[in-house]
C-alpha positions as CSV (number, residue, x, y, z in Angstrom):
1,M,-31.2,-7.6,-9.4
2,S,-28.2,-5.2,-9.2
3,A,-27.0,-3.6,-12.0
4,L,-23.6,-3.8,-10.9
5,F,-21.0,-7.4,-11.2
6,P,-20.7,-9.2,-8.1
7,T,-16.8,-8.7,-7.5
8,Y,-17.1,-7.5,-4.3
9,N,-17.9,-9.3,-1.0
10,R,-19.4,-6.1,0.3
11,L,-20.2,-5.3,3.9
12,E,-23.7,-4.6,5.2
13,L,-23.5,-1.2,6.0
14,E,-22.9,2.1,3.7
15,I,-20.5,4.8,5.0
16,A,-22.5,8.3,4.7
17,H,-19.8,10.3,6.3
18,G,-16.3,10.7,7.0
19,E,-13.9,13.1,9.1
20,G,-10.7,12.3,10.5
21,T,-10.5,8.8,12.0
22,K,-14.4,8.8,12.5
23,V,-17.2,7.6,10.0
24,T,-20.9,7.3,10.3
25,D,-22.8,4.7,8.3
26,T,-26.6,5.2,6.9
27,N,-28.3,4.3,10.1
28,G,-26.0,6.8,12.4
29,K,-23.5,4.6,13.5
30,T,-19.9,5.8,14.3
31,Y,-17.0,3.8,13.8
32,L,-13.4,4.3,14.5
33,D,-11.8,3.6,10.9
34,F,-8.6,1.3,11.2
35,I,-9.3,0.6,6.9
36,S,-8.4,4.0,6.4
37,G,-10.0,3.0,2.5
38,I,-7.3,-0.3,2.6
39,A,-4.1,2.3,3.3
40,V,-5.9,5.0,1.3
41,C,-6.7,7.9,3.7
42,N,-3.6,8.3,5.5
43,L,-4.6,11.7,6.2
44,G,-8.3,10.6,7.5
45,H,-11.2,11.5,5.8
46,R,-11.7,14.6,4.5
47,P,-8.3,16.5,5.7
48,P,-9.0,20.4,5.1
49,S,-5.7,21.1,3.3
50,V,-6.4,18.2,0.8
51,Q,-10.0,19.6,0.4
52,K,-9.0,22.9,-0.1
53,A,-6.4,22.0,-2.8
54,I,-9.4,20.2,-4.7
55,E,-11.8,22.7,-4.2
56,E,-9.6,25.6,-5.4
57,Q,-8.7,23.4,-8.6
58,L,-12.1,22.7,-9.3
59,E,-12.2,26.3,-9.9
60,K,-9.9,26.2,-12.3
61,V,-9.3,23.0,-14.8
62,W,-10.4,19.3,-13.9
63,H,-8.7,17.6,-17.1
64,V,-6.6,18.8,-20.4
65,S,-4.9,15.7,-21.1
66,N,-1.3,14.8,-20.9
67,L,-1.4,16.6,-25.1
68,F,-0.4,19.7,-22.7
69,P,2.0,20.6,-19.9
70,V,0.6,20.3,-16.3
71,S,2.7,22.1,-14.2
72,L,1.5,20.5,-11.0
73,Q,3.3,17.5,-12.2
74,E,6.2,18.8,-11.8
75,E,5.5,20.2,-8.7
76,V,4.6,16.7,-7.2
77,G,7.3,14.8,-8.7
78,E,9.7,17.1,-7.4
79,Q,8.3,16.2,-3.7
80,L,8.5,12.9,-5.0
81,V,12.0,12.5,-6.0
82,T,13.2,14.7,-3.2
83,H,12.0,12.3,-0.3
84,S,12.9,9.2,-2.5
85,C,16.3,7.9,-4.3
86,C,14.4,8.6,-7.5
87,D,14.5,11.1,-10.4
88,A,11.7,10.9,-12.6
89,A,8.4,10.1,-12.2
90,F,5.1,8.8,-14.3
91,F,1.6,10.0,-13.1
92,C,-1.0,7.3,-13.4
93,N,-4.6,6.4,-11.8
94,S,-3.6,3.3,-9.9
95,G,-1.5,1.1,-8.2
96,A,-1.9,-1.7,-10.8
97,E,-1.1,0.5,-13.2
98,A,2.1,2.1,-11.7
99,N,3.0,-2.2,-11.4
100,E,2.4,-2.5,-14.8
101,A,4.0,0.8,-15.9
102,A,7.3,-0.8,-14.0
103,I,7.2,-4.2,-15.7
104,K,7.0,-2.4,-19.0
105,L,10.0,-0.2,-18.3
106,A,12.1,-3.2,-16.9
107,R,11.2,-5.4,-19.9
108,K,12.1,-2.2,-22.2
109,Y,15.2,-1.1,-20.5
110,T,16.8,-4.6,-20.4
111,G,15.2,-6.3,-23.4
112,R,14.8,-9.1,-21.1
113,T,11.2,-10.7,-20.2
114,K,11.8,-13.1,-17.3
115,V,10.8,-10.9,-13.6
116,I,11.1,-12.5,-10.3
117,T,8.4,-12.0,-7.6
118,F,7.5,-13.4,-4.8
119,K,4.9,-15.9,-2.9
120,Q,2.1,-14.4,-1.3
121,S,2.7,-11.2,-3.2
122,F,0.1,-8.6,-4.4
123,H,0.8,-6.4,-7.1
124,G,-2.5,-6.0,-8.9
125,R,-5.4,-7.4,-11.1
126,T,-4.3,-6.3,-14.6
127,F,-3.1,-9.4,-16.6
128,A,0.6,-8.3,-16.1
129,T,0.0,-7.5,-12.6
130,M,-2.2,-10.3,-11.8
131,S,0.5,-12.4,-13.4
132,A,3.4,-10.9,-11.3
133,T,1.1,-11.9,-8.3
134,G,2.3,-14.8,-6.0
135,Q,-1.3,-16.2,-5.1
136,G,-3.2,-18.6,-7.2
137,K,-6.8,-17.3,-6.1
138,I,-6.1,-13.9,-7.6
139,Q,-5.4,-15.9,-10.9
140,E,-7.7,-18.6,-11.4
141,G,-10.2,-18.6,-14.0
142,F,-8.5,-16.4,-16.4
143,G,-6.7,-18.9,-19.0
144,P,-2.7,-18.5,-19.8
145,L,-1.1,-15.7,-18.0
146,L,1.7,-13.4,-19.0
147,Q,4.8,-15.4,-19.3
148,E,7.9,-15.8,-17.5
149,F,7.0,-14.6,-14.1
150,V,9.0,-16.9,-11.4
151,Y,7.7,-16.7,-7.6
152,L,9.9,-17.6,-5.2
153,P,9.6,-17.8,-1.4
154,Y,10.0,-14.8,0.6
155,N,13.2,-13.7,2.7
156,D,14.9,-16.5,0.9
157,S,18.2,-15.0,-0.3
158,E,19.5,-18.6,-1.2
159,A,16.0,-19.4,-3.5
160,L,16.9,-16.0,-5.2
161,A,20.8,-16.4,-5.7
162,S,19.8,-19.9,-7.6
163,E,17.0,-18.1,-10.1
164,I,18.4,-14.9,-10.8
165,N,20.5,-14.7,-13.8
166,E,21.3,-12.4,-16.6
167,N,18.1,-13.2,-18.2
168,V,15.9,-11.4,-15.8
169,A,15.0,-8.4,-16.5
170,A,13.5,-7.3,-12.5
171,V,13.2,-8.3,-8.9
172,M,10.0,-6.9,-7.9
173,L,8.7,-7.3,-4.2
174,E,6.8,-5.4,-1.2
175,V,8.8,-4.4,1.6
176,V,5.9,-5.5,3.7
177,Q,3.6,-7.7,1.8
178,G,0.3,-6.7,3.0
179,E,-2.4,-8.4,1.1
180,G,-0.3,-11.6,1.9
181,G,-0.4,-11.5,5.7
182,V,1.3,-8.4,6.9
183,H,4.9,-10.2,6.7
184,A,8.0,-7.4,6.4
185,A,11.4,-8.2,4.9
186,N,14.4,-8.6,6.7
187,A,17.2,-6.5,6.0
188,E,19.4,-8.6,4.9
189,F,17.2,-10.5,2.3
190,L,16.7,-7.1,0.8
191,Q,20.1,-6.0,0.7
192,N,21.1,-9.2,-0.9
193,V,18.0,-8.7,-3.5
194,Q,19.8,-4.9,-4.5
195,K,23.2,-7.4,-4.7
196,L,22.2,-9.6,-7.1
197,C,20.2,-7.3,-9.2
198,K,23.4,-5.4,-9.6
199,E,25.3,-8.0,-10.3
200,N,23.2,-9.5,-12.7
201,G,21.8,-6.2,-14.8
202,S,18.4,-6.7,-13.7
203,L,16.3,-3.9,-12.3
204,F,15.2,-3.8,-8.4
205,I,11.3,-2.8,-8.3
206,V,9.5,-2.0,-4.9
207,D,6.4,-1.9,-4.7
208,E,5.4,0.8,-2.0
209,V,1.8,1.2,-3.2
210,Q,0.5,0.1,0.5
211,T,3.7,1.1,2.2
212,G,4.5,4.3,1.1
213,I,3.5,7.8,1.8
214,G,4.3,7.7,5.3
215,R,2.5,4.4,6.3
216,T,5.1,3.0,7.9
217,G,6.8,6.3,9.6
218,K,9.0,7.5,6.7
219,P,8.3,8.8,3.2
220,F,8.7,5.2,1.8
221,A,8.9,2.1,3.8
222,Y,12.2,1.0,1.6
223,Q,13.8,4.0,3.6
224,H,14.2,1.6,6.8
225,Y,16.6,-0.6,4.9
226,D,19.6,1.1,3.4
227,I,18.7,0.0,-0.1
228,E,17.8,2.2,-3.3
229,P,15.6,0.5,-5.4
230,D,15.5,1.1,-9.3
231,V,11.9,1.5,-9.5
232,I,9.2,2.4,-7.0
233,T,5.5,2.2,-7.3
234,I,3.1,4.2,-5.4
235,A,-0.7,5.0,-5.2
236,K,-3.0,4.3,-2.3
237,G,-2.0,7.1,0.3
238,L,-1.0,9.6,-2.7
239,G,-4.1,11.1,-3.0
240,N,-5.7,10.3,0.0
241,G,-9.0,8.9,-1.4
242,F,-8.2,10.5,-4.8
243,P,-7.5,8.2,-7.6
244,V,-3.7,8.5,-8.7
245,G,-0.7,6.6,-9.0
246,A,2.9,6.8,-10.2
247,M,6.0,5.4,-10.9
248,L,9.5,6.2,-9.9
249,G,12.5,5.7,-11.7
250,K,16.2,6.3,-11.5
251,G,17.7,8.9,-13.7
252,F,19.3,6.2,-16.0
253,L,15.8,4.7,-16.4
254,R,13.9,7.8,-18.2
255,D,15.2,7.5,-21.7
256,T,13.6,4.1,-21.8
257,F,9.9,5.6,-21.8
258,S,10.6,8.0,-24.9
259,V,7.7,9.8,-26.4
260,G,5.0,7.3,-27.3
261,S,6.6,4.4,-24.9
262,H,3.6,4.6,-22.5
263,G,0.6,7.0,-21.6
264,T,-2.7,7.3,-20.1
265,T,-5.4,9.5,-20.7
266,F,-6.6,10.4,-17.0
267,G,-3.1,10.0,-15.4
268,G,-1.4,13.6,-13.5
269,N,-4.6,15.2,-14.2
270,P,-4.7,18.7,-12.4
271,L,-7.6,17.5,-9.8
272,A,-5.4,14.6,-8.9
273,M,-2.2,16.5,-8.8
274,A,-3.9,19.3,-6.7
275,A,-4.8,16.7,-4.0
276,A,-1.2,14.7,-4.4
277,K,0.8,18.4,-3.5
278,A,-1.4,18.6,-0.3
279,V,-1.0,15.2,0.7
280,L,2.8,15.4,0.2
281,A,3.3,18.6,2.0
282,Q,1.9,17.3,5.1
283,I,3.3,13.7,5.1
284,F,6.9,14.6,4.0
285,D,7.1,17.3,6.9
286,E,9.7,15.9,9.0
287,G,7.8,16.9,12.4
288,F,4.9,15.1,10.9
289,L,6.6,11.8,10.3
290,T,8.2,12.1,13.8
291,E,4.8,12.5,15.7
292,V,3.9,9.7,13.4
293,N,6.1,7.7,14.8
294,K,5.8,8.3,18.6
295,K,2.2,7.2,18.0
296,V,3.4,4.2,16.4
297,D,5.5,2.9,19.4
298,Y,2.7,3.9,21.7
299,F,0.2,1.7,19.8
300,T,2.5,-1.3,19.0
301,E,3.6,-0.9,23.0
302,K,0.3,-0.9,24.4
303,L,-1.4,-3.5,22.0
304,A,1.6,-6.1,22.8
305,E,1.0,-5.3,26.5
306,N,-3.0,-5.5,26.5
307,L,-3.3,-8.5,24.3
308,Q,-0.6,-10.4,25.9
309,H,-2.9,-12.6,28.0
310,I,-4.8,-13.9,24.7
311,E,-3.6,-17.2,24.1
312,E,-5.3,-17.3,20.5
313,I,-3.0,-14.4,19.5
314,C,-0.1,-16.3,18.0
315,E,2.0,-12.8,17.0
316,V,1.4,-9.2,16.4
317,R,3.8,-7.8,13.4
318,G,4.4,-5.3,10.6
319,K,5.8,-2.0,10.3
320,G,4.5,1.4,11.4
321,F,1.1,1.8,10.9
322,L,0.5,-1.3,8.9
323,I,-0.1,-4.0,11.5
324,G,-1.1,-7.4,11.2
325,I,-2.5,-9.8,14.4
326,E,-2.1,-13.3,13.6
327,T,-4.9,-15.0,15.6
328,S,-6.8,-18.7,15.9
329,V,-10.1,-17.5,16.4
330,N,-12.5,-17.3,13.4
331,Q,-11.6,-14.2,11.7
332,G,-15.1,-13.7,10.0
333,E,-16.8,-13.7,13.5
334,L,-13.9,-11.4,14.9
335,L,-14.1,-8.9,12.1
336,T,-18.4,-8.8,12.6
337,K,-17.8,-8.3,16.7
338,L,-15.1,-6.0,16.3
339,R,-17.6,-3.8,13.9
340,E,-20.4,-4.6,16.0
341,S,-18.5,-2.7,18.9
342,G,-17.9,0.1,16.4
343,L,-14.0,-0.4,15.3
344,L,-13.3,-1.2,11.4
345,A,-10.6,-3.7,10.7
346,L,-9.8,-5.9,7.9
347,P,-8.4,-9.6,7.1
348,A,-4.9,-10.1,5.4
349,G,-5.2,-13.8,4.8
350,P,-7.5,-16.6,6.7
351,Q,-5.8,-15.8,9.8
352,V,-4.5,-12.3,10.0
353,L,-6.2,-9.3,11.3
354,R,-5.1,-6.1,9.7
355,L,-4.9,-2.7,11.6
356,L,-4.3,0.6,9.0
357,P,-5.6,3.7,11.0
358,P,-4.7,6.9,9.5
359,L,-1.8,8.7,10.4
360,T,-3.3,11.2,12.1
361,V,-5.2,9.0,14.2
362,T,-5.0,10.4,18.3
363,T,-3.8,8.5,21.3
364,E,-6.7,8.7,22.6
365,E,-8.3,7.0,19.3
366,L,-5.5,4.4,19.9
367,D,-6.8,3.7,23.3
368,E,-10.2,3.1,22.2
369,A,-9.4,0.7,19.3
370,I,-7.1,-1.2,22.0
371,E,-10.2,-1.3,24.6
372,K,-12.3,-2.4,21.5
373,L,-9.7,-5.3,20.3
374,E,-9.0,-6.7,24.0
375,K,-12.5,-6.8,24.5
376,V,-14.0,-8.5,21.6
377,F,-10.7,-11.1,21.7
378,T,-11.6,-11.6,25.7
379,E,-15.2,-12.1,24.5
380,M,-14.5,-14.7,21.8
381,T,-11.9,-16.8,23.7
382,T,-13.8,-17.0,26.8
383,T,-16.6,-18.2,24.7
384,V,-14.5,-20.7,23.1
385,I,-13.3,-22.2,26.4
386,Q,-16.4,-22.4,28.0
C-alpha cells in the first residue's frame, strides 16, 4: 500500500538520471525526453549554468522569507519586465499561484468579480484557478465553484463582444491552449480581446505558464500577436525544474497589491531566484532564441514532410516547440509504443499527441524523434489496415 494519495496516473518507469534532452530510467533504458517536465526543462536537464547558480546559492543562504529584501528578486524582476510589456513582478511558487494572484489583482483593482475565460482552458487546481478553468473534468466532485466565471468559445470574438461589459473584472486566456489540445489563438481574436477589455475597463490577463520563457521562440507567446496584456502569469520554464512562478503587471496596477494585500512564505526565495536568473540570462539572449526558431522551422517542416503519408494524422499544429499532432489512432497505445521506441511524449486531450522538446534540443535529436514518430505511426496504421 502506497503512502501517497493516488492523484496521478503514473507511468511504469522512474527516471534516475537526466542530462540535456536525454533521460535514463532505473532499468538503464535511455529516452529522448520530449515532455521536458511538461514544458518546464526548457534548457534541458541539469543545464550547467543553472546548476552552478543553485550550487553557489546553496553555499550562501537558502531562505529568509519576504520579511527581508532579496536582491535577486529585483534582478530577476528587472529581467522579466525588460523583456515584456509589464513593469512589476510578484514571485510565487507555481503557475496556479501566479494565476490566483492575477485573479485577486483583477478583482481588487476593478472592484468587480466577473471573470471571462474560455472553454478547454486550463489555469490550475486551486479553487479560484479551477473555477477559471473551462474543463468540467477538472471541476467535478468539488462542490460549488468560485462564482462569476464565464466560459466562452475560444477564438470567438462575437461571443466575447456579447458577454463583456462594465461588470467584467478581467478576460483571462492562454495564447496557446496546451492542456486543452494545443489550440493557438488567432491574431484578430487576441487584438479584439485587448480592444474590448480597454473599452470596458477590464484587465487583459494572459496565462503564459506553459507558453512563456522561450517555449514559442519569443520570451513570451503574446509577443507574436502585436498585443500588450495588462497581466502576465508565468511558471514552468522560469526555474527549469526549480519551483517558481511569477505574476507580472503593468505599472498602473502596482499600488493595488499594497503591503499586506497578498503574500507567500516561499515565493521568491534565494534558491528559486538564483535558478530563474540563470535561466533568463540564457533564454532571453537574442542569439539563443534565433537558434531556437531555426530549429523550430526545421522540425515542423520535416515533421510535416515525413508524416504526410499517415492518413490517421488529422493535423499538426502549435507554436514554437509546443506542438500538437491530432490523430485518430489509439492515444494510449501510441504513447506506449513511443516510449518503447525511446521517445517520451504526452497527451493534450483524448486525440492529440503533445511534443515539448527542450529548447536546447539538437537537430540530430530532432531527426531521431521524427524517425521514431514515423516508424511508430507507420507500424500502428499498417496493423490497423491489416
